[in-house]
N, C-alpha and C positions, 0 to 999 in steps of 0.2 A: 844481319839485314841491318842495312847503314838507318833503314829509312825511323824503324823502331829505334835504333839507341838515339837520334835526333831525337824523337819524339819523348823517350825518358828524359836526353838532355834539359829539353823545353821544358820537362815539367820541373826538376830537380831547380833549376834554374827561377824559374816564374816562385818555387813556392821561397825560396834562399834571398828572392826580392823582397817580397810581403814579409815573411818574415824578419830581417833587418833594416829596410827600412821603416816599415812599419812600427818597428820595436824602436826609430828613431824617434817617430813620430810624438810620443806621450813628451821627450823633454822640450824638441819643439813648439807647440800646445802650451806650454807651459809659459816659455820666452814669449811666445807670437800674441797669446791675449792677457801681457801686462801692460801691452802699450795700444792693440785695437778689442775692437767689442769683439765678446765669442762668435755671435753671428754672423755679423759681418767677415768676421775674421774667413768661418767657415767659407760665406757666399764667394770672396773672391777666391780662396784654395781650390774650390768647385770650378769656378768661371777658370783660373788659370790653368787648372790640369785639363776641361773641353779644351780650350784651346788650343793647349800643346798636341795633345793628340788628334786634335780636328787637322794643325798640320802635317804630321804623321800622315793623317790618311792621306789630304791633297797630294805628299808629294807619292807616297807608295801606289796606293790606288789606279793608277792609270794604266798602270802596267799588268793588275791583277780582275780589271772589270768594272762597270756600275755598284753602286750601292743602293740597298732598299732596305725601307721601314716602312713597315702598313701601320695601321693608325689604329690598329689593337699594339706591335710593339712602343708605340710608344706612350699609350693608357698607360704599358705594365711601367714602361720608366717614369713615366711619372710617380706611380705607387711606390715606386723600387727609390725613386729621389730623396721624394720625402721621408721615406722610412731610414734609409743610411747614413742621407746628409741631414737633415733635422733629426729626426727620431736619436738618432745614435750619436753622431757627429757634434750636432748641433749641442745637447744635452753634454757631452764630456765637454766641449772646450766647455761652457758654462762652469762646471764644476771642477775644472781646471786652476782654474782664477783662487781657488782654493787649500782643492786637493796635490799634492804632489803628483809628480809623473808617476812614479813606483808605484805608489797606491791608488792610480787610478787603472796603471795597468795589471792590479791582481784584483781589481773587481771585473771589468775586462772577457777576464781567463773564462768569465760564466756564459759566452757564448757559445762555446760547443756542445757547454749541457742542453743547450735552449735549443741551438741547431739540431741536436737530437732527438731531443722532446719533440721539437716539432715533426720532426720530418717521421720522427718512427708513429705520431700520431697520426698525420697524412697520407703512409702507407698500412696503416691498423697492421702493423709489425714493428714488436720489440726490437732494439738492437742485439747487435751481432754482443757476444757475451766480452769478446775480446775489446772491443771497441770501450764499452764499459768500462774494463779496467783500466784502457788509457786515459779515458778522460779523469778517472778520480785518480789514477798515479799524475799526472797535470797537475791536476789540483794540490795535489798534496807535495807535488814540486815549487809549487808555486808558492803557497803557503809557506813551506819551512823557509822559502827564500826572505820574504820580508814578515814572517810571522805575523803577529794580529795588530801590527803598525796600522793598517786602514782601519781599522775601527775609532781610530782618534779624529775619521770626518765626521762634520755634521752629518746628523742622519737624513737632510734635504739633497746631500752630495754625495749615499749612498746610495740613496734612491734613486736621484739622477743616474748614476750610473750603471744600474740595474735596467732600470730602466731604457738607459743608451742601448745595453749587451740582446736585451732582448729586442728591440727592435731591428740591431744590427743581422741577427739571427734571423727573424721573420722577412726581412729587404733578403736578404742573401736565399731565402732561399724561393719566396714568390720570382726573383729577378733568377734561377735556375732553371722555373717550371712553364714561367710565363713567357708567350711571345717574345722575338728577339730578331730584332737586326740580320742584315745579311754579313755583318760581320760585328767579331766578337768586337772590334776596337771600337766600332759605329754605336755598338749595346754600351758599350761604356761613356763613348762621349754624348749620347740621349739620357745615361742617367744621373750623371754629373749636372748637363745642361738642367733637367727637371731639377737639380735638387738647390742649384742657384738659385733658379727664380722662389722654391719654394722659402730657401735661406733668404733672401731680400726682403721680400715679404714678413717675414718673421721678425728683420732684424728691425724693419720701419714699424710692423704693429708693434713691440716689447717699446719701442723709444729709447731703446741704449746707443741713437748715437747722441745722444741730448747731449752738447755739450766737447764731445768729441771731434778735432780737429785730425787731418794725417797728417798737419806739420810734428806733430808731439812722437812720431810714432818712431823709435829707436833703429839705430841698423841692424840689432841683434834681433828687434822684433823680424825686419826686412829678410833677413835670410835664412831666418825663418820658418816663414813665413814663402818665401822661395825654395826653400826645402819641401815643406809640406807641398807646394805644389806641384812642382816636377818630380823628386821622388818620393813621395808618399802619395798621391793619387795619379800625376800621366804614365810613373812605372807600375808601382805597387798595385794600385788598383784593377789597371789594367790586366797585370798577371793574376789578380784573383778572381775578377771577372771570365780570366778563359780557364780557369781553374777548377771552376762549379760548373763545371761546364763537359769537364773532361777525368773526375778525380770525384769523389764522395766527400760530403754533407764534413765527416770528421775530415777527413785530409786537410780540405781545404781550410777549416777554421781552425787546424790543428796553431795556427801560428799564435793564437793568442799565449799559448804557453811560452813560446819561447821567447815574446816582446814583451815581458817584463824582465826575463835576464838581462836582455839588453838596454831594458829602459834602466834597469838599476845600477847598473854598471856605467851608460851615458851620467845617471847623478850622480852616482860615487864621483866619477872623475872633477866633476865641475861641483862637486861638493857640496850637492838639493840632496843626496843620503847618504848612510851609513854602509860601511860594507862589510860583513864580517865573512866567517869563514863556511859556517851553511850555505853557501851557495855553492859549493862543489857538491854538496849532497843535491840539493833545491838542481843543480843542472846536467846532475847523471839521471834525478827522475823524470826531466825535464825530454829530456831524450829519450830514454826507455819510453814515455808516454808515446812520442811523436813515432818512435817504432811501433807500437801496438796500433797506430790509428793509421798507419797508410797502406793502400792498398797493393793487390798484386795484377802488377801488368799485362797483355796478355799483346801479342802483334800475329794475328794468323795470315798467314801467307797471303801474298795481291791486296790485304788491306792491313793497315795501321790502327788500332783501334786501344781503350785503353774498359779493363774490364770492371767493372764497376759494383763490389760488392754490395751484397744487397743488405740491409738491416733483417736482421733475425737470420741472417747466412753465417758462420765462422768459417 
């Protein structure tokens, strides 16, 4: 069944891009906010990502019919954009002015826990035991990887990162269940555009641009921002938006367990984090967590679809 294999390959490719591109964003954010105010940096990231994906749509869609988005879909995009890009990315960038990339990645592993709890509350069903075990295993793996080093961060930075994790989880579920455009890519563009507007307003209101000049931005920060726009936003966020529609919340957010492995490896390469033998044990726990949270795929004859496991069903 070629269509089923193509869909399965697409899901695996999307998961891989989210795992590794978003794993690299923690170091890229740390480099970018060294020279660019955090809210403005994230606003530029959203703007650039929306522009790249819009060009992709203009190139591809003439062969696939017109695009459409209702007023309700735009309203949903405005809410999701505020939660994902101000509530999460804005706070994450603000905290990463002081918190290392590995420490930030560890705290963000709470995203799947928030997602599962919110999804269970919304559906009024407890999550499957296998999913709970998988989430707990993933948290144990990342905790093994970086130990208790995260608690050296200031309480206000830890609080910001926890709030950011909750905002991402809530925004993901709102985006998954809310009104959408006729294309998942268009939905992504709308959410990014809305997030950019919110971030520009937040940046102006916070006064973070006082005394800042674009001429002071280093080449390293510019390259980091380019990576965030192309890989971390245009490619990875588009893949994540699509995954939310074809997989379970636990699967779509399982990247939070792999991202710290990537983030710590990159930080170790550039000398920003220590690297120890505990990584092998932690990586094994992380891979086990991903295996426990992955969904079963079903492709009936004449129809290709993904069978989504509902919380409460093993």
